[in-house]
Structure formats: structure tokens, C-alpha cells
C-alpha positions in Angstrom: 0.0 0.0 0.0 1.3 3.4 -1.0 2.1 5.7 2.0 3.8 9.1 1.4 6.8 10.0 3.5 5.8 11.9 6.7 6.8 15.6 6.6 6.8 15.7 10.4 10.3 16.0 11.9 11.4 14.0 14.9 13.0 15.1 18.2 15.2 11.9 17.8 16.9 13.0 14.6 20.7 13.0 15.2 21.3 16.7 14.7 18.4 17.5 17.1 19.6 15.2 19.9 23.3 15.9 19.4 23.7 19.5 18.1 27.0 19.8 16.3 27.5 16.1 15.8 28.6 16.9 12.3 30.0 20.2 11.0 27.4 22.4 9.3 29.3 22.2 6.0 29.0 18.4 5.9 27.6 17.0 2.7 24.6 15.5 4.5 23.1 18.9 5.2 23.4 19.9 1.5 21.7 16.7 0.5 18.9 17.1 3.0 18.2 20.7 2.2 18.8 20.8 -1.6 18.4 17.3 -3.0 16.1 15.3 -0.7 13.1 17.7 -1.3 13.6 17.2 -5.1 12.6 13.5 -4.9 9.0 13.5 -6.1 7.3 10.5 -4.6 4.2 11.1 -6.8 6.3 9.8 -9.8 6.9 6.5 -8.0 3.7 5.8 -6.1 2.1 3.8 -9.0 4.6 1.1 -8.1 2.6 0.4 -5.0 -1.1 -0.4 -4.5 -3.3 2.4 -3.4 -5.0 0.2 -0.8 -4.3 -3.2 0.8 -1.1 -4.8 2.0 1.6 -3.4 4.3 2.6 0.3 3.9 5.6 0.8 1.7 8.9 2.0 3.1 9.5 5.7 2.4 10.2 6.2 -1.3 12.4 9.2 -0.7 14.4 7.1 1.7 14.9 4.2 -0.7 15.8 6.5 -3.6 18.3 8.3 -1.4 19.9 5.0 -0.3 20.2 3.8 -3.9 22.0 7.1 -4.7 24.3 6.5 -1.7 25.0 3.0 -2.9 26.0 4.4 -6.3 28.3 7.1 -4.8 30.1 4.6 -2.5 29.8 1.4 -4.6 27.9 -0.6 -1.9 26.0 -3.8 -2.2 22.5 -4.4 -0.9 23.7 -5.9 2.3 26.3 -3.3 2.8 23.7 -0.6 2.4 21.5 -2.2 5.1 24.6 -2.5 7.4 25.7 1.1 6.8 22.3 2.8 7.4 22.3 1.7 11.0 25.7 3.2 11.7 25.9 6.3 9.5 25.0 9.6 11.2 25.4 11.4 7.9 22.9 9.1 6.1 20.4 9.7 8.9 20.8 13.5 8.7 20.7 13.5 4.9 17.3 11.6 4.9 15.8 13.2 8.1 15.7 9.8 9.8 15.4 9.5 13.5 17.6 7.3 15.6 15.9 4.0 16.0 14.2 4.3 12.6 17.4 3.9 10.6 16.8 0.4 9.3 15.9 -0.9 5.9 16.0 -4.6 4.9 18.2 -5.2 1.9 15.4 -7.3 0.3 13.0 -4.4 0.6 15.5 -2.2 -1.2 16.2 -4.8 -3.9 12.5 -5.4 -4.6 11.9 -1.6 -5.0 14.9 -1.6 -7.4 13.2 -4.5 -9.3 10.0 -2.4 -9.6 12.0 0.5 -11.2 13.2 -1.7 -14.1 9.6 -1.9 -15.4 9.8 1.4 -17.3 11.8 4.7 -17.7 10.8 6.3 -14.4 14.3 6.1 -13.1 15.7 7.7 -16.2 13.1 10.5 -16.0 14.0 11.1 -12.4 17.7 11.3 -13.5 16.8 13.8 -16.2 14.6 16.0 -14.0 17.2 16.0 -11.2 19.9 16.9 -13.7 17.8 19.7 -15.2 17.3 21.2 -11.7 21.0 20.9 -11.0 21.8 22.7 -14.3 19.5 25.6 -13.5 20.7 25.8 -9.9 24.4 26.0 -10.9 23.9 28.1 -14.0 25.4 25.4 -16.3 25.5 25.9 -20.0 24.5 22.9 -22.2 25.7 24.4 -25.5 28.8 22.2 -25.6 28.7 18.5 -24.6 30.8 15.5 -25.2 30.0 11.8 -25.4 31.9 8.5 -25.0 31.2 4.8 -24.5 32.6 2.0 -22.4 31.9 -1.7 -21.9 29.9 -2.7 -18.9 31.2 -6.2 -18.2 28.9 -9.1 -17.4 29.6 -11.0 -14.2 29.7 -14.2 -16.2 32.7 -15.9 -17.7 33.1 -16.1 -21.4 32.0 -19.7 -22.3 33.4 -21.8 -25.2 30.9 -23.8 -27.2 31.7 -26.8 -25.0 31.0 -24.8 -21.9 27.9 -23.2 -23.3 26.3 -26.5 -24.3 27.1 -28.1 -21.0 25.9 -25.2 -18.8 22.8 -24.7 -20.8 21.7 -28.4 -20.4 22.7 -28.3 -16.7 20.7 -25.2 -16.0 17.6 -26.6 -17.6 17.9 -30.0 -15.9 18.3 -28.3 -12.5 14.9 -26.6 -13.0 13.3 -29.8 -14.4 14.5 -31.9 -11.4 13.2 -29.2 -9.0 9.7 -28.9 -10.6 9.2 -32.2 -12.3 11.5 -34.9 -10.6 9.6 -37.7 -12.3 10.3 -36.4 -15.8 13.9 -35.7 -14.9 14.5 -39.3 -13.9 12.9 -40.5 -17.2 14.9 -38.3 -19.5 18.2 -38.7 -17.5 18.7 -42.2 -18.8 18.6 -41.1 -22.5 21.4 -38.5 -22.1 25.1 -39.2 -22.7 26.1 -38.2 -19.2 25.0 -37.1 -15.8 24.9 -33.3 -16.1 24.1 -32.7 -12.5 27.1 -34.6 -11.1 29.0 -32.8 -8.2 32.3 -32.4 -10.1 31.4 -30.1 -13.0 34.0 -28.6 -15.4 33.1 -26.2 -18.2 36.4 -26.6 -20.0 38.1 -29.4 -21.9 41.8 -28.9 -22.9 41.9 -31.9 -25.3 40.6 -30.5 -28.6 39.6 -33.8 -30.1 37.9 -34.9 -27.0 36.1 -31.6 -26.7 34.8 -31.8 -30.3 33.5 -35.3 -29.7 31.7 -34.2 -26.5 30.3 -31.2 -28.2 28.7 -33.5 -30.8 27.3 -35.7 -28.0 25.9 -32.7 -26.1 24.3 -31.4 -29.4 22.4 -34.7 -29.6 21.4 -34.3 -25.9 20.1 -30.9 -26.7 18.0 -32.3 -29.5 16.7 -35.2 -27.3 15.6 -32.7 -24.7 13.9 -30.4 -27.2 12.1 -33.4 -28.8 11.0 -34.6 -25.4 9.5 -31.4 -24.0 8.7 -29.0 -26.9 5.0 -30.1 -26.7 4.8 -30.4 -23.0 2.1 -28.0 -21.8 4.3 -26.8 -18.8 8.0 -27.5 -19.5 7.9 -25.7 -22.9 7.3 -22.5 -21.0 10.3 -22.8 -18.7 12.8 -20.0 -19.4 15.6 -22.6 -19.2 13.9 -24.6 -22.0 13.4 -21.6 -24.2 17.1 -20.8 -23.8 18.1 -24.4 -24.5 16.0 -24.4 -27.7 17.4 -21.1 -28.9 21.0 -22.2 -28.2 20.5 -25.3 -30.3 18.9 -23.4 -33.2 21.8 -20.9 -33.2 24.6 -23.4 -32.9 23.3 -26.5 -34.7 21.4 -27.6 -37.8 19.3 -30.7 -38.3 18.9 -32.7 -41.5 16.0 -35.2 -41.6 15.8 -38.0 -44.1 13.2 -40.6 -44.5 13.7 -43.9 -42.7 16.8 -42.6 -40.9 17.7 -40.8 -37.7 18.1 -37.0 -38.0 21.6 -35.8 -38.6 22.8 -33.0 -36.3 25.6 -30.8 -37.5 27.5 -28.1 -35.6 27.5 -24.8 -37.4 30.9 -23.2 -38.1 29.4 -19.9 -36.9 26.3 -19.4 -34.8 23.4 -17.7 -36.6 21.0 -15.1 -35.3 20.7 -11.5 -34.5 21.5 -11.9 -30.8 23.8 -14.8 -30.1 23.5 -16.3 -26.6 26.8 -16.4 -24.7 25.6 -17.8 -21.4 22.3 -19.4 -20.4 22.3 -17.3 -17.2 22.3 -13.9 -19.0 20.8 -14.2 -22.5 20.9 -10.4 -22.9 24.7 -10.2 -22.5 26.6 -10.5 -25.9 30.1 -11.4 -26.8 32.2 -9.0 -28.7 35.9 -8.3 -29.4 37.7 -4.9 -29.5 41.2 -5.2 -30.6 42.7 -7.7 -28.0 39.9 -7.2 -25.5 37.1 -9.8 -25.3 33.8 -8.8 -23.7 30.6 -10.4 -22.6 28.2 -7.7 -21.4 26.8 -4.4 -22.7 28.0 -1.0 -23.9 27.3 2.1 -21.9 27.0 5.6 -23.3 27.4 8.7 -21.2 27.2 12.4 -22.2 28.1 15.4 -20.2 28.4 19.2 -20.5 31.9 20.5 -21.3 31.7 24.3 -21.7 34.9 25.7 -20.2 32.9 28.6 -18.6 31.0 26.1 -16.4 32.2 25.9 -12.9 30.8 22.3 -12.7 29.8 19.8 -15.4 26.9 17.4 -15.3 26.0 14.1 -17.0 23.0 14.9 -19.3 22.4 11.4 -20.7 23.1 7.8 -20.0 22.0 4.7 -21.8 22.9 1.0 -22.2 22.9 -1.1 -25.3 24.2 -4.5 -26.4 28.0 -4.9 -26.6 28.0 -5.0 -30.4 26.0 -1.8 -30.7 28.0 0.7 -32.8 28.7 4.1 -31.4 27.5 5.8 -34.7 24.1 4.1 -34.3 23.7 5.7 -30.9 24.6 9.2 -32.0 21.2 10.2 -33.3 19.4 8.5 -30.3 21.5 10.5 -27.9 20.7 13.8 -29.7 17.0 12.9 -29.7 17.0 12.2 -26.0 18.9 15.4 -25.3 16.4 17.4 -27.4 13.4 15.8 -25.6 15.0 16.6 -22.3 15.5 20.3 -23.3 19.3 19.9 -23.0 20.1 19.9 -26.7 23.7 21.1 -27.3 24.9 23.4 -30.1 28.1 21.3 -30.4 28.5 17.7 -29.5 32.0 16.4 -29.4 32.7 12.7 -30.1 35.5 10.5 -31.2 35.8 8.7 -34.6 33.4 6.0 -33.5 30.5 8.5 -33.3 31.4 10.8 -36.2 30.9 9.8 -39.9 29.2 11.4 -42.9 25.8 10.1 -42.0 25.8 11.2 -38.4 27.3 14.6 -39.4 24.4 15.3 -41.7 21.7 13.9 -39.3 23.1 16.1 -36.5 23.1 19.1 -38.8 19.4 18.6 -39.5 18.8 18.8 -35.8 20.8 22.0 -35.5 23.7 20.2 -33.8 27.3 20.5 -34.9 28.8 17.0 -34.4 32.5 17.7 -34.0 35.4 15.3 -34.1 37.5 13.2 -36.6 35.6 11.2 -39.2 35.7 7.4 -38.9 37.2 5.0 -41.4 40.2 7.1 -42.2 43.8 7.3 -41.1 44.3 10.0 -38.5 48.0 10.3 -39.3 48.8 14.0 -40.1 52.2 13.0 -41.5 50.5 10.7 -44.1 47.9 13.3 -45.0 50.5 16.0 -45.6 52.5 13.8 -48.1 52.2 15.0 -51.7 51.4 11.6 -53.1 48.5 10.8 -50.6 45.4 9.2 -52.0 42.8 11.7 -53.1 39.3 11.7 -51.5 35.9 12.9 -52.6 36.5 16.1 -50.6 39.3 17.0 -53.1 36.6 17.5 -55.8 35.0 20.9 -56.2 31.3 20.7 -55.3 28.3 22.8 -54.7 25.6 22.0 -52.1 22.1 23.5 -52.6 21.1 25.6 -49.6 17.5 24.4 -49.7 17.6 20.7 -50.9 21.1 20.0 -49.4 21.8 18.0 -52.6 25.4 17.8 -53.9 26.6 18.7 -57.4 30.2 18.0 -58.5 31.7 21.0 -60.4 35.2 19.7 -61.2 37.8 17.0 -60.4 41.0 17.8 -58.5 42.7 18.4 -61.9 40.0 20.9 -62.8 38.2 18.6 -65.3 34.5 19.3 -65.5 32.1 16.3 -65.5 30.2 15.3 -68.6 27.0 14.5 -66.6 25.9 13.2 -63.2 22.9 11.0 -62.3 21.4 10.3 -58.9 20.5 6.7 -58.3 17.6 5.4 -56.1 20.1 4.5 -53.3 21.1 8.2 -53.0 24.5 7.7 -54.7 25.5 10.0 -57.6 27.3 8.7 -60.6 29.5 11.4 -62.0 31.0 10.8 -65.5 34.3 12.2 -66.9 36.1 11.8 -70.2 38.0 8.6 -70.2 40.8 9.9 -72.4 41.5 12.9 -70.1 41.5 10.7 -67.0 43.8 8.1 -68.5 46.4 10.8 -69.3 46.0 12.6 -65.9 49.1 12.6 -63.6 46.8 12.0 -60.6 45.0 8.9 -61.9 46.8 6.5 -59.5 45.7 8.6 -56.5 42.2 9.5 -57.8 39.0 7.7 -56.7 37.5 8.0 -60.2 37.2 4.6 -61.8 38.5 4.6 -65.4 36.3 2.2 -67.5 36.4 1.0 -71.1 34.3 3.9 -72.4 33.9 6.4 -69.6 35.3 7.4 -66.2 33.0 7.3 -63.2 33.0 8.8 -59.7 30.5 7.4 -57.2 29.7 10.0 -54.5 27.0 10.9 -52.0 26.3 13.7 -49.6 27.3 11.4 -46.7 30.6 10.3 -48.3 31.5 13.9 -49.0 30.6 15.1 -45.5 32.8 12.4 -44.0 35.7 13.2 -46.4 35.3 17.0 -45.9 35.4 16.5 -42.1 38.6 14.4 -42.4 40.3 17.1 -44.4 39.2 19.8 -41.9 40.5 17.8 -39.0 43.8 17.1 -40.7 44.4 20.6 -42.1 43.1 22.9 -39.3 45.1 22.7 -36.1 42.7 25.1 -34.4 39.9 22.7 -35.1 41.9 19.8 -33.8 42.6 21.7 -30.6 38.9 22.5 -30.2 38.0 18.9 -30.7 40.5 18.0 -28.0 37.9 18.9 -25.4 36.4 15.5 -26.1 39.3 13.9 -24.4 37.8 14.9 -21.1 35.1 12.3 -21.7 37.8 9.7 -20.9 37.9 10.9 -17.3 34.0 10.9 -17.2 34.1 7.2 -18.3 36.6 6.4 -15.6 34.6 8.3 -12.9 31.3 6.6 -13.8 32.7 3.1 -14.5 35.3 2.8 -11.8 34.3 5.5 -9.3 30.6 4.6 -9.2 30.6 0.9 -9.9 29.3 0.8 -13.5 32.3 -1.1 -14.9 30.8 -4.4 -14.0 27.2 -5.4 -14.0 25.7 -6.8 -10.9 22.7 -8.2 -12.7 21.6 -10.8 -15.2 19.3 -8.7 -17.2 19.8 -5.7 -19.5 17.1 -3.7 -17.8 18.7 -3.9 -14.4 22.1 -3.3 -15.8 20.7 -0.1 -17.4 19.2 0.9 -14.1 22.6 0.4 -12.5 24.2 2.8 -15.0 21.4 5.4 -14.5 21.9 5.4 -10.7 25.7 5.5 -11.2 25.1 8.7 -13.3 22.7 10.1 -10.7 25.3 9.4 -8.0 28.0 11.1 -10.0 25.8 14.2 -10.6 24.8 14.4 -6.9 28.4 14.2 -5.9 29.3 17.0 -8.3 26.4 19.1 -7.2 27.3 18.8 -3.5 30.9 19.7 -4.1 29.8 22.7 -6.1 27.5 23.8 -3.3 30.2 23.3 -0.7 32.7 25.2 -2.7 30.6 28.0 -4.1 27.6 28.5 -1.8 29.4 27.9 1.5 32.7 29.1 0.1 34.6 26.1 1.5 37.8 24.9 -0.2 36.8 21.3 0.1 33.6 19.5 1.1 33.4 16.8 3.8 34.1 13.4 2.4 31.1 11.8 0.7 
């Protein structure tokens, strides 16, 4: 049952019973006076029934403790332990001595309710907007970066994946349907629930043989239970079936047993890497292998700001490209009324397509263009390969369509035609191109009858940005402000516990990132208030 937090103060609050127990410039007073009142319980009350059941714990209190957990990287049990002993937490939440108790399961169940929708993100955005107004922060310039949020699961080989997937399903089957488990157990190649259980096999030939045996066991289990009115709805069975479909293929012939083959590469849009966390994906970045998700964080970066705040945070699959997230970030910033004039990103976020999409929104996406060498020495060489940006073009102010005027050697095109896919075919005289001293460096393709350049607005925008970044040292220096996003990533990932997920689902991992971002902004706001409002050189330790 929903019950709002009482506004009545208590004589047993620590600062009432023990005046001066903490200095007046302690962070807890800033939190109590400036942040605690901003937690709007009306936005969260729908998570609880209006009538019936035990009254809920104070929503303001639970939100506050989740923020404290993010600031100090605490677990659920550690938060329960700390609340009983932390005078600063009690002052920050206006909690009386003797009432400073919260069961960790109560806290976790509230956290589970928050994963249902975007209420936590909306709270993050509303709180951030109030911080921005309070501190007079400009959002005209912002920077973005990404990092991997690692899953808590080990990277499993195909051998380990098959074995653990079967084991996880059989555990659930034995618990709920012990009779069915005993029946199917005899048909399998091994006892998957034995006490000694190893997910690795160093002998390659032996591992391949066992993989084939386990593939058949997967098939046997699917055939046995895919029509069972209850077992087919088990999450473990759904995972087992999907793993088999991704990793194996079945060939059925008349009057013979089905032939099961192991695929060279798994198929599917979202490959399962572990039966315990089907949302987490495997990916590789240079020498780094990752099973988990990719986090995106954006913050203000105007040099005139006395404090910077995180304006957006989101979690996607590990394979999600940075460039695919650029437009989504800008749309969220626009919806939250924190749209920047300039957004700084690295080459992962910036390409011809994202540059043009950002320009349509009135945002200058600044940074080096992807897919090109960033070596200034190579660019300055006289014999460097030419790019589409070396051609003279004209872009219509209204339609934004591109027209090629001449090649780098001042040859005018014979004609140009736009295809349905948006590419423009620009034709030049073959004889002139074949005699050109730049032909080995030029992107024009010299054919049997005519020379052709394939170009588009996106290609030109990416190439033009590359040349701007290589030629203009002032622009490179301006884009250097993006490097500060590396410290942002370090602060959120390592300082506030977002480097490694504590959860098995993507929704809860995203919630973990959001509260890490809230904790980071709260910490920055408190420090700003301590330094500027109270004119203190340093705030009390948070």
C-alpha cells in the first residue's frame, strides 16, 4: 500500500539530539536541504497499490539510499549495514535514531519495480535539469563517450555453453518435475548434475567429440519437451532451444535418424553467450574480449561552467556501434531540453551520415571522421590518395543536394545522375582521365568507355570532415575537449561501480548505469554547493 513520507520532523533526529554532531558544512546537510526535497514521490507511487497490504517504506528514503550506494559502490547488504551506523545518512534523509533500518530485500524489490519502465531515467533527467538551473550550467557544448559494462559471467566456449545450458535446464526440471527428470536422464550421454562439473576441456579432439554428444542431448531434450504443456514455457527450456537453433542444424531424411551438424558460426541477431544472462553479448575490441553491454554517457563541457553534469546515460548491447547511438543521444537530449549546439565525439560517433543527421537537428557534431587514417604526416604527403573532398562541389542551400563541379585536376564532368540508393554517378572523359598525372591517386574509376566517380552527400561530408581535422590545427585543438570524456568514463565506470554489471538482465544493468550517473551528478552538485555556496575549499568526504 502506498504511503507518502511523513513531513513531520522528529526530536530523535541525530542533529536535534546531538547538536554539532557533524559540521554544518557536511555533505549530508546539503543533500537534506537541496536534493532530498527534489525526490518527487508522486512519480513513483504507481509502483505500489493504493490500498491493501503493508505500507511501503519511504520512497524518498529508498531512492536516497540507492544514490548513496552508487556514490560509494555498496552492495545491498552493505547498504543495510551502513544505514544503522551512518549519522550522515540519517541527517541526509531526516531519519530518527531507532528508525534507521531498511531490509536489503525491501530495497532490492523496490529496485526491481523500477526496471519496469523509464521512471528512473526520467528522475535522473529531472534532477539533472534542476542541478543545471541551480548551478547556471551551459549545455551548449557537450561530449560523449562509451565503455563496456562487463557481465559477471565468464566467457564460455561452445563446449561450456552446451554443458551449462543443459545443466541449468535439468536443475529446473529436477526441482519442478522430478519424475520427468528421472525418465529423461537415462537417455542423455552423461549425468549433467554430477557434483564435479567442469566447463572446460583442454583436449581439442575430446572436446569436439563431447560437443557432438551434447548437441544430440540438446536435440533429445527439445524433442521430449517442446510439446509439454508446462515445461515448454520454462525460461531454461526456451534458452536451450534457442542455443540449439543458433549453434546446430538438423537434416532429416526418410527412414533414418536426424543428422545433427555443428555450425561453423552461430546464426541469429543476438547470439546467446551464457544461459544465465541471455541479454549479454560477446564481442571483441582489438585484443579485448567482452561479454556484457555497452554504456553511453554524455556530459556538458563548456569551459565557462564551474561544474559539469552528465546529461544522458544509456545501455545497449555490446555489439552496438557508437555511430548508431549518436542520433538517439541527440533525440533524448532534445526531448529533455538539454540539446547542445556542439556535440564532441571520437571517430566512433562521427561519420558522414551522423554529421548530416546532426546538422538537420541544428547540432554540430564535432570530431574526426571514422574509417580514415588520423596520421597527419601521411595526410601531408604530396602523393597521398585523393578523396571525394578533393573535388570541387556545390551544395544546394534548400535541398542540401550535392553537385560535382570539377575534379582535383579541374576537369568538368560530362554529366551526373542520382540513383535510387542516393549515390550520384559522375562521368568524366576517359581519355582525359587516362592521361592525368593524378590517376593513380584519384577515386575515379576509369572504365572502357567512360570514367565514373561514385559519390553521395554522406561520403562527401565524411571526407570533408577528415580534411578539416587534418588541415586545421585550431579545429583539432577545439575537438581535444572531447578527451575529457575519458575521465568521465573512468569516474562513472570505476568510481561509481558501472564497470561491471551486478545483474543478469539488461534492464537492471541499465538501471545500475542510471543510478551511477545520478550518484555522479549528486556528488558534483554537493561539491559545487560546498565550494561556491558555502565558500569552502573542500567538502566533507562523501
